[in-house]
C-alpha positions as CSV (number, residue, x, y, z in Angstrom):
1,M,60.4,9.9,-19.7
2,S,59.8,8.7,-23.2
3,H,58.8,10.8,-26.2
4,E,55.4,9.1,-26.3
5,D,54.7,10.1,-22.6
6,E,55.6,13.7,-23.3
7,S,53.2,13.9,-26.3
8,A,50.3,12.2,-24.4
9,P,47.5,14.7,-23.6
10,S,47.1,15.6,-19.9
11,P,43.9,14.4,-18.2
12,A,40.9,16.7,-18.4
13,W,39.9,18.7,-15.3
14,G,36.9,16.6,-14.6
15,E,38.9,13.4,-14.9
16,R,41.5,14.7,-12.4
17,V,38.7,15.6,-9.9
18,V,37.1,12.2,-10.2
19,T,40.5,10.5,-9.8
20,A,41.3,12.5,-6.7
21,L,37.9,11.7,-5.1
22,D,38.3,8.0,-6.0
23,K,41.6,7.9,-4.2
24,R,40.0,9.3,-1.0
25,L,36.5,7.8,-1.2
26,P,35.3,4.4,-2.5
27,V,33.3,6.1,-5.3
28,S,34.3,3.9,-8.1
29,S,33.9,0.5,-6.3
30,A,30.6,1.5,-4.7
31,G,29.3,2.9,-7.9
32,R,30.2,-0.3,-9.8
33,A,28.5,-2.4,-7.2
34,F,25.4,-0.3,-7.2
35,L,25.1,-0.1,-11.0
36,R,25.4,-3.9,-11.3
37,K,22.9,-4.6,-8.5
38,A,20.3,-7.2,-9.6
39,F,16.6,-6.3,-9.6
40,P,14.0,-9.0,-10.1
41,D,11.9,-8.5,-13.2
42,H,8.6,-10.0,-12.0
43,W,5.6,-7.7,-12.6
44,S,4.5,-7.6,-9.0
45,F,7.7,-5.7,-8.1
46,L,6.6,-2.8,-10.3
47,L,3.8,-1.8,-8.0
48,G,6.2,0.2,-5.8
49,E,7.7,1.9,-8.8
50,I,4.3,3.0,-10.0
51,A,3.8,4.7,-6.6
52,L,7.2,6.3,-6.9
53,Y,6.5,7.7,-10.4
54,C,3.1,8.9,-9.4
55,L,4.9,10.9,-6.6
56,V,7.3,12.4,-9.2
57,V,4.3,13.5,-11.3
58,L,2.7,14.9,-8.2
59,V,5.7,17.0,-7.4
60,V,6.1,18.3,-10.9
61,T,2.4,19.2,-11.3
62,G,2.2,20.5,-7.8
63,V,5.0,23.0,-8.4
64,F,3.1,24.3,-11.4
65,L,-0.1,24.7,-9.4
66,T,1.7,26.4,-6.5
67,F,2.4,29.4,-8.8
68,F,-1.3,30.2,-9.2
69,F,-3.1,29.0,-6.0
70,H,-3.8,31.5,-3.3
71,P,-4.7,29.9,0.1
72,G,-6.6,32.8,1.4
73,M,-10.0,32.7,3.2
74,T,-10.9,36.4,2.6
75,E,-14.2,36.5,0.7
76,G,-15.1,38.7,-2.2
77,P,-17.3,38.7,-5.4
78,Y,-16.0,36.4,-8.1
79,T,-14.9,38.3,-11.2
80,G,-13.4,35.5,-13.3
81,S,-14.4,34.1,-16.7
82,Y,-16.8,31.4,-15.4
83,L,-20.1,33.3,-15.9
84,P,-22.5,31.2,-13.8
85,L,-20.5,32.2,-10.6
86,R,-19.9,35.8,-11.7
87,G,-20.6,38.0,-8.7
88,V,-21.0,35.2,-6.1
89,R,-19.0,35.7,-2.9
90,T,-16.1,33.2,-2.8
91,S,-12.9,32.8,-0.9
92,E,-9.5,33.6,-2.5
93,A,-8.7,29.9,-2.5
94,Y,-11.9,28.9,-4.4
95,A,-11.5,31.8,-6.9
96,S,-7.9,30.8,-7.6
97,V,-8.9,27.2,-8.3
98,L,-11.5,28.6,-10.8
99,D,-8.8,30.8,-12.4
100,I,-6.5,27.8,-12.7
101,S,-9.3,25.8,-14.4
102,F,-10.5,28.4,-16.8
103,D,-7.9,31.2,-17.2
104,V,-4.5,29.6,-16.9
105,R,-3.3,27.9,-20.1
106,G,-3.2,24.2,-19.5
107,G,-4.2,24.7,-15.9
108,L,-7.2,22.4,-15.9
109,L,-5.2,19.6,-17.5
110,I,-2.4,20.0,-14.9
111,R,-4.9,20.2,-12.0
112,Q,-6.6,17.0,-13.1
113,I,-3.3,15.2,-13.7
114,H,-2.4,16.1,-10.1
115,H,-5.7,14.8,-8.7
116,W,-5.6,11.6,-10.7
117,A,-2.0,11.0,-9.7
118,A,-2.9,11.4,-6.1
119,L,-5.6,8.8,-6.3
120,V,-3.3,6.3,-8.2
121,F,-0.4,7.1,-5.8
122,V,-2.4,6.0,-2.7
123,A,-3.8,3.0,-4.6
124,A,-0.4,1.9,-5.7
125,I,1.0,2.1,-2.2
126,G,-2.0,0.1,-0.9
127,V,-1.7,-2.6,-3.5
128,H,2.1,-2.7,-2.9
129,L,1.6,-3.2,0.8
130,L,-0.9,-6.0,0.0
131,R,1.7,-7.7,-2.3
132,I,4.3,-7.5,0.5
133,F,1.8,-8.9,3.0
134,F,0.6,-11.8,1.0
135,T,4.1,-12.9,-0.1
136,G,5.6,-12.5,3.4
137,A,8.2,-9.9,2.2
138,F,7.8,-8.1,5.6
139,R,9.7,-10.8,7.5
140,R,13.1,-10.5,8.9
141,P,15.2,-8.4,8.1
142,R,12.5,-6.2,6.5
143,E,10.3,-5.3,9.5
144,V,11.7,-1.8,9.7
145,N,11.1,-1.2,6.0
146,W,7.5,-2.5,6.4
147,T,7.1,0.1,9.2
148,I,8.4,2.8,6.9
149,G,6.1,1.7,4.1
150,V,3.0,1.9,6.4
151,T,4.1,5.3,7.5
152,L,4.4,6.4,3.9
153,F,0.8,5.1,3.4
154,L,-0.4,7.1,6.3
155,L,1.4,10.3,5.1
156,A,-0.1,9.7,1.6
157,L,-3.6,9.6,3.1
158,L,-3.0,12.9,5.0
159,E,-1.4,14.5,2.0
160,G,-4.3,13.5,-0.2
161,F,-6.8,14.8,2.3
162,C,-5.0,18.2,2.6
163,G,-4.9,18.7,-1.1
164,Y,-8.5,17.6,-1.5
165,S,-9.6,20.2,1.1
166,L,-7.7,23.2,-0.4
167,P,-10.2,24.4,-3.1
168,D,-12.7,25.4,-0.3
169,D,-15.7,24.2,-2.4
170,L,-18.9,22.8,-1.0
171,L,-17.7,19.2,-1.2
172,S,-14.3,19.7,0.5
173,G,-15.8,22.1,3.0
174,T,-18.3,19.4,4.0
175,G,-15.4,17.0,4.5
176,L,-13.6,19.6,6.7
177,R,-16.8,20.0,8.7
178,T,-16.9,16.2,9.2
179,T,-13.2,16.3,10.2
180,Q,-14.0,18.9,12.8
181,G,-16.8,16.7,14.2
182,I,-14.4,13.8,14.4
183,M,-12.0,15.8,16.4
184,L,-14.7,17.1,18.7
185,S,-15.8,13.5,19.4
186,I,-12.4,12.7,21.1
187,P,-13.2,12.7,24.9
188,V,-11.7,15.5,27.0
189,V,-9.2,16.8,24.5
190,G,-11.3,17.0,21.4
191,T,-12.5,20.6,21.8
192,Y,-9.0,21.8,22.4
193,L,-7.6,19.8,19.5
194,A,-10.2,21.3,17.1
195,F,-9.6,24.8,18.2
196,L,-5.8,24.3,17.8
197,V,-6.1,22.8,14.3
198,F,-8.8,25.2,13.0
199,G,-7.5,28.3,14.8
200,G,-10.9,29.0,16.5
201,Q,-14.5,28.3,15.5
202,F,-15.2,26.5,12.2
203,P,-14.4,27.3,9.5
204,G,-12.2,30.3,10.5
205,H,-9.5,31.9,8.4
206,E,-6.6,29.6,9.4
207,I,-7.4,26.1,8.3
208,I,-6.8,26.5,4.5
209,P,-3.4,28.3,4.9
210,R,-2.3,25.7,7.5
211,M,-3.3,22.8,5.3
212,Y,-1.6,24.5,2.3
213,V,1.7,24.7,4.2
214,A,1.3,21.0,5.3
215,H,0.4,20.0,1.7
216,I,3.3,21.7,-0.1
217,L,6.1,21.7,2.5
218,L,5.7,19.5,5.6
219,L,4.1,16.3,4.3
220,P,6.0,16.2,0.9
221,G,9.3,16.7,2.8
222,L,8.5,13.8,5.1
223,L,7.4,11.7,2.1
224,L,10.5,12.3,0.1
225,A,12.8,11.7,3.1
226,L,11.1,8.4,3.9
227,V,11.1,7.3,0.3
228,V,14.9,7.8,0.2
229,V,15.3,5.8,3.4
230,H,12.9,3.1,2.1
231,L,14.8,2.7,-1.1
232,G,18.1,2.7,0.8
233,F,16.8,-0.3,2.8
234,V,15.7,-2.0,-0.4
235,V,19.2,-1.7,-1.8
236,Y,20.8,-2.7,1.5
237,H,18.6,-5.8,2.2
238,K,18.3,-6.7,-1.5
239,H,15.0,-7.6,-3.2
240,T,13.0,-10.7,-2.3
241,H,12.4,-13.0,-5.2
242,W,10.2,-15.9,-6.2
243,A,11.5,-19.5,-5.9
244,A,13.0,-20.8,-9.1
245,P,16.0,-22.9,-10.1
246,G,19.1,-21.1,-9.2
247,R,17.4,-18.8,-6.8
248,T,18.0,-19.4,-3.1
249,N,17.6,-17.6,0.2
250,R,21.2,-16.3,-0.2
251,N,21.1,-14.6,-3.6
252,V,18.9,-12.5,-5.8
253,A,18.4,-13.1,-9.5
254,G,17.3,-10.4,-11.9
255,K,18.5,-7.8,-14.4
256,P,21.4,-5.4,-13.5
257,F,20.4,-1.9,-12.6
258,V,22.3,-0.4,-15.6
259,P,21.4,-0.7,-18.4
260,Q,18.6,-3.3,-18.5
261,Y,16.5,-2.4,-15.4
262,T,17.1,1.3,-15.8
263,A,15.7,1.2,-19.4
264,K,12.6,-0.7,-18.3
265,S,12.1,1.6,-15.3
266,V,12.4,4.8,-17.4
267,G,9.9,3.3,-19.8
268,L,7.5,2.5,-17.0
269,F,7.8,6.1,-15.8
270,F,6.7,7.4,-19.2
271,V,3.9,4.9,-19.3
272,V,2.6,6.0,-15.9
273,A,2.9,9.7,-16.9
274,G,1.1,9.1,-20.2
275,V,-1.7,7.1,-18.7
276,L,-2.3,9.8,-16.0
277,T,-2.3,12.5,-18.7
278,L,-4.9,10.5,-20.8
279,M,-7.0,10.1,-17.7
280,A,-6.9,13.8,-17.0
281,A,-7.7,14.7,-20.6
282,L,-10.6,12.3,-21.0
283,M,-12.1,11.9,-17.5
284,Q,-13.3,14.9,-15.5
285,I,-12.6,14.8,-11.8
286,N,-13.5,17.2,-9.0
287,P,-15.4,19.9,-11.0
288,V,-15.5,22.5,-8.2
289,W,-17.4,25.0,-10.3
290,S,-20.4,22.6,-10.2
291,F,-20.3,22.3,-6.4
292,G,-20.0,26.0,-5.7
293,P,-18.1,27.6,-2.8
294,Y,-18.5,26.3,0.7
295,R,-21.4,27.5,2.8
296,A,-22.2,26.2,6.2
297,D,-26.0,26.3,5.5
298,Q,-25.7,24.2,2.3
299,V,-24.9,20.5,2.4
300,S,-26.0,17.4,0.5
301,I,-26.1,13.8,1.6
302,D,-25.1,12.8,-1.9
303,A,-21.4,13.7,-1.2
304,Q,-18.5,11.2,-1.1
305,P,-14.8,11.9,-0.5
306,D,-12.0,10.5,-2.5
307,W,-11.9,6.7,-2.3
308,Y,-9.0,6.4,0.2
309,V,-11.1,7.9,3.0
310,G,-14.4,6.4,1.8
311,F,-14.2,3.6,4.4
312,L,-14.4,6.3,7.1
313,E,-17.6,7.7,5.4
314,G,-19.0,4.2,5.3
315,A,-18.2,3.5,9.0
316,L,-19.8,6.7,10.1
317,R,-23.0,5.9,8.1
318,L,-23.3,2.4,9.5
319,M,-22.7,3.2,13.1
320,P,-25.9,3.5,15.2
321,G,-26.4,6.7,17.2
322,V,-25.1,6.2,20.7
323,E,-24.0,8.8,23.3
324,T,-22.9,8.5,26.9
325,D,-22.6,11.3,29.5
326,L,-19.6,10.5,31.8
327,A,-18.4,12.9,34.5
328,G,-19.7,15.9,32.6
329,H,-18.3,14.8,29.3
330,T,-20.5,13.6,26.4
331,I,-18.9,10.7,24.5
332,V,-20.4,10.5,21.0
333,W,-19.7,6.8,20.3
334,D,-21.3,6.9,16.8
335,V,-18.5,9.2,15.7
336,F,-15.6,8.3,18.0
337,L,-15.7,4.6,17.4
338,P,-15.9,4.5,13.5
339,A,-13.8,7.6,12.8
340,V,-11.1,7.6,15.6
341,V,-10.9,4.1,17.1
342,L,-11.3,2.2,13.8
343,P,-8.5,3.9,11.8
344,T,-6.3,3.8,14.9
345,L,-6.7,0.1,15.2
346,L,-6.1,-0.3,11.5
347,F,-2.7,1.3,11.6
348,V,-1.8,-0.4,14.9
349,V,-2.5,-3.8,13.2
350,L,-0.5,-2.7,10.2
351,Y,2.5,-1.6,12.2
352,G,2.4,-4.6,14.5
353,Y,1.6,-7.5,12.2
354,P,5.2,-8.5,11.3
355,F,6.1,-8.6,14.9
356,F,3.0,-10.7,15.7
357,E,3.9,-13.2,13.0
358,R,7.5,-13.4,14.2
359,W,6.2,-14.0,17.8
360,V,4.0,-17.0,16.8
361,T,6.7,-18.3,14.4
362,G,9.5,-18.2,16.9
363,P,13.2,-17.3,16.2
364,G,14.1,-17.9,12.6
365,P,16.6,-17.0,9.9
366,E,16.3,-14.2,7.4
367,Q,13.8,-14.7,4.6
368,H,14.5,-13.6,1.1
369,L,12.3,-15.9,-0.9
370,C,8.7,-14.9,-1.4
371,D,5.8,-17.0,-0.1
372,R,3.1,-18.1,-2.5
373,P,-0.1,-17.0,-0.7
374,R,-1.4,-20.6,-0.8
375,D,1.6,-21.8,1.2
376,Q,0.5,-19.6,4.2
377,P,-3.3,-20.1,4.3
378,T,-4.0,-18.3,7.6
379,R,-2.1,-15.2,6.5
380,A,-3.9,-15.2,3.2
381,A,-7.2,-15.7,4.9
382,L,-6.7,-12.8,7.3
383,G,-5.7,-10.6,4.4
384,A,-8.8,-11.5,2.4
385,A,-11.0,-10.9,5.5
386,A,-9.5,-7.4,6.0
387,V,-9.9,-6.5,2.3
388,S,-13.6,-7.7,2.3
389,A,-14.3,-5.6,5.4
390,Y,-12.7,-2.6,3.8
391,A,-14.8,-3.2,0.6
392,V,-18.0,-3.3,2.7
393,L,-17.2,0.1,4.4
394,L,-16.2,1.6,1.0
395,L,-19.5,0.6,-0.6
396,A,-21.5,1.7,2.5
397,G,-20.1,5.2,2.0
398,G,-22.2,5.5,-1.1
399,Q,-25.4,4.0,0.2
400,D,-27.4,7.0,-0.8
401,V,-26.2,6.8,-4.4
402,F,-27.2,3.1,-4.4
403,T,-30.6,4.0,-3.1
404,H,-31.2,6.6,-5.8
405,V,-29.9,4.4,-8.7
406,F,-31.3,1.0,-7.7
407,K,-34.4,2.2,-5.9
408,V,-33.7,0.2,-2.7
409,P,-34.8,1.7,0.6
410,L,-32.0,3.4,2.5
411,E,-32.8,1.4,5.7
412,V,-32.6,-1.9,3.8
413,L,-29.1,-1.0,2.5
414,T,-27.9,0.2,5.9
415,Y,-28.9,-3.0,7.7
416,G,-27.6,-5.1,4.8
417,F,-24.2,-3.4,5.0
418,R,-24.1,-3.8,8.8
419,T,-24.8,-7.5,8.4
420,A,-22.2,-7.8,5.7
421,L,-19.6,-6.1,7.8
422,F,-19.6,-8.9,10.3
423,V,-20.6,-11.9,8.1
424,L,-18.5,-11.2,4.9
425,P,-15.1,-11.2,6.6
426,L,-15.8,-14.5,8.3
427,V,-17.0,-16.0,5.0
428,A,-13.9,-14.6,3.2
429,Y,-11.6,-16.0,5.9
430,H,-12.9,-19.5,5.7
431,A,-13.3,-19.6,2.0
432,T,-9.8,-18.3,1.4
433,K,-8.3,-20.7,3.8
434,R,-10.1,-23.7,2.3
435,A,-9.1,-22.5,-1.2
436,C,-5.4,-22.3,-0.2
437,L,-5.5,-25.7,1.3
438,G,-7.3,-27.0,-1.8
439,L,-4.5,-25.5,-4.0
440,Q,-1.9,-27.2,-1.8
441,A,-3.7,-30.5,-2.3
442,A,-3.7,-29.8,-6.0
443,D,0.0,-29.2,-5.9
444,R,0.5,-32.5,-4.1
445,R,-1.5,-34.4,-6.7
446,R,0.5,-32.7,-9.5
447,L,3.8,-33.8,-7.8
448,L,2.5,-37.4,-7.4
449,H,0.8,-37.9,-10.8
450,G,2.2,-35.1,-13.0
451,R,-0.1,-33.0,-15.2
452,A,-2.4,-33.9,-18.0
453,A,-0.8,-34.4,-21.4
454,G,-3.9,-33.8,-23.4
455,E,-4.1,-37.4,-24.6
456,V,-6.2,-40.5,-23.8
457,R,-4.6,-43.9,-24.0
458,R,-6.1,-47.4,-24.0
459,N,-4.5,-49.8,-21.6
460,A,-4.1,-53.6,-21.9
461,D,-7.4,-54.3,-20.1
462,G,-9.4,-52.4,-22.7
463,G,-9.9,-49.4,-20.5
464,Y,-9.0,-45.8,-21.1
465,Q,-6.9,-43.4,-19.0
466,E,-5.6,-39.9,-19.4
467,A,-1.9,-39.6,-20.2
468,R,0.1,-37.6,-17.8
469,T,3.6,-36.1,-17.8
470,L,6.0,-35.2,-15.1
471,L,6.1,-31.5,-14.0
472,P,8.9,-29.3,-15.4
473,A,11.8,-28.9,-13.0
474,A,11.0,-25.1,-12.6
475,E,7.4,-25.8,-11.5
476,T,8.5,-28.6,-9.1
477,Y,11.0,-26.3,-7.6
478,R,8.4,-23.5,-7.1
479,I,6.1,-25.9,-5.3
480,V,8.4,-27.8,-3.0
481,V,10.7,-24.9,-2.0
482,R,8.3,-23.3,0.6
483,D,8.6,-22.1,4.1
484,E,7.0,-24.5,6.6
485,P,7.1,-23.1,10.1
486,R,6.0,-25.7,12.7
487,P,3.6,-24.8,15.5
488,L,5.4,-23.9,18.7
489,A,5.2,-26.2,21.7
490,H,8.1,-25.1,23.9
491,G,7.1,-23.9,27.4
492,T,3.9,-26.0,27.7
493,E,5.4,-29.4,28.5
494,A,3.5,-31.7,30.8
495,W,6.2,-31.7,33.5
496,R,6.0,-27.9,34.0
497,W,4.1,-26.6,37.0
498,F,3.3,-23.4,35.0
499,R,2.6,-23.6,31.3
500,R,4.6,-20.7,29.9
501,H,3.7,-19.4,26.4
502,R,0.3,-21.1,26.4
503,V,-1.3,-18.3,24.5
504,R,1.5,-17.9,22.0
505,N,1.6,-21.6,21.3
506,A,-2.1,-21.8,20.9
507,L,-2.0,-19.0,18.3
508,S,0.9,-20.7,16.6
509,R,-1.1,-23.9,16.3
510,W,-4.0,-21.9,14.8
511,Y,-1.7,-20.1,12.5
512,F,0.5,-23.0,11.2
513,G,-1.5,-26.1,12.2
514,E,-3.3,-26.8,8.9
515,R,-1.1,-27.6,6.0
516,V,-1.1,-30.2,3.2
517,G,2.2,-32.2,3.2
518,L,4.2,-32.6,0.0
519,P,5.6,-36.0,-1.2
520,V,9.3,-35.1,-0.9
521,T,12.1,-37.6,-0.2
522,A,14.8,-37.2,2.4
523,R,17.2,-36.2,-0.3
524,Q,14.8,-33.6,-1.6
525,R,14.2,-32.3,1.9
526,Q,18.0,-31.9,2.3
527,Q,18.2,-30.0,-0.9
528,I,15.3,-27.7,0.1
529,D,17.0,-27.0,3.4
530,V,20.1,-26.0,1.4
531,V,18.1,-23.6,-0.8
532,R,16.3,-22.0,2.2
533,A,19.5,-21.7,4.3
534,A,19.9,-18.1,5.6
535,P,22.9,-16.0,4.4
536,G,24.7,-16.6,7.7
537,E,24.5,-20.3,7.0
538,A,25.8,-20.0,3.4
539,R,29.1,-21.8,4.0
540,E,27.5,-24.8,5.8
541,A,24.7,-25.0,3.1
542,D,27.2,-24.8,0.2
543,D,29.3,-27.6,1.7
544,T,26.4,-30.1,2.0
C-alpha cells in the first residue's frame, strides 16, 4: 500500500452504510433513474398537484384542530367568550368549535384554512378528472389508475361531508338529518342501515364521535394510501403528453424531476398554501356561531351544503313527490331516486367509462399521447352534457335563494330547472359535437391554405386577396398526429346467420362515425403511424 493510501481519510459512517446498502440493493441506480424522470411542464398537469398540496395543507391544519376539538354529544350551558350564546345549551362538539374560533390563538384562521382547503381539494380532483377524461388519458394502460382516481374523488366527498358535519351546528345538523332520511329511503334495509350508522334514533350520541373517527383516521388513511399507489402508477406508466415535434407514443418529454421540476413543484406548493391562507384571512366561511347549535325543531329552507354535495340538494328539490306501497314497504321515490340511485349511477358511469370506450374502440395499443378534445367529438360532447346536467342540479340546490334575490316565484324556478335538466344536456351535447367538428374543419382549412399573414395583396387581374403563410411545423404536427379509431364492423358481415356484436358496432359507428378528414399524403400517414406506434412496436417503427 502506498503512502498516499495510508494518509487518505477513511469513509464516514454514513457513506459506509450507503455503500453497503448499494451493494445489496439497487438504491443508487433506481434513485438516479427516478431523480432524472421527465415530467411534462404543461399547465394542465398541475391540477393533480394542486389537489395533492391541498391534501398536505388539510393534514397539517387538521392535526392542529384535533388538539382542541371534542367530539362529544353531551349537552351543557355554553360558558365561553362568545357572549350572544352564553348560557345556551350546546353539545361539547359545538362548544369546542366556538372555543377554537374565539379562544384559541390563530384557531379561527386555521379552521378556515382547513375548510377552504377541503373545498379546493375536491374541486381540484374534479377538474383533474375532467382533464383526464377530455384528453383520453384514462386509456390503456391507465384504466386502473383512473379507477383509483375516481375512488379518491369518492373518498374526498365522504371526508368533506364528515368534516362538515362535525361542528353539530344547525346547518350541519340539518344535513345529517337529510342524510338519515336518504338512508331510510332505501327499501328493506334502510331502517337497519340508519340505526347502524347513527347508533339508534336520530340524532343520538354516537354519530359525531363515529364521524370524527372516520374523518381523522379511516378516510385520511385510505386517501393517503391510494395517493401513494396513484403516484406510483404515474411513475410506472409515465406521464401522458401533448403531441409536438420529438414527442411520440413511446417517449415522454419534459423537465427532469430534480432539480427543475422539484423547484417548480415546491413553488406551486407555497403558492397553493399562500392562496388558501389569504382566502381564510379575507373570506369568512362556515360561521357556526351565526347558525347556532342544532335543534330538531329549528330548520330553515335557506340552507345549502358545501358545493360538492349541492347537486344532491338540487336533485332532491326537483324530484316530484312520489311514493309506492309494495308488500308492506313504502318506497319513497322522491328521495330514493335523486339521493341514492343518481349518485350510484354517477360513480358506476365514472368507473366503467374507460372500459366502455375500449369496448367500442376494439383492441388497440397503449396510448401515451393526449387527445385534443376536438379530435374526439363524441367524448367531448358527452362530457359537456354531463357537466351541464351537474350545473343545473347545483343551481337548483339554491332555488330558494334565487327566489329571494331575483323575486321569481319558486314554482317557476322549479319547473324551469326541471325542464333545463332534460333540455340543456341535449343542447350541450349537440352544440359541443358541432363545435368540435367545426374546429376539425378549421384545422383542415389551415392545413390546406395556411394562416392569414395580416397582409392584403393585389393580383395580376386587379383583384385583392389575403396573403397566407404555411403553418409552423409544430402546429402542423399537433393537428395531424391524432388518434383516429375506425368504427367497428367485424361480426356483422352479410354472410353470417347471426350478426354478432351488432350493438357494439352500432355504438362504435355512433362514437367514431363523424370526423373531418385531414389532407395528409401517404408519406405523412406513414410518419404519423411511426409517431403513434406503441412502445411494443418501437423497433419496427424506428426501422421504418
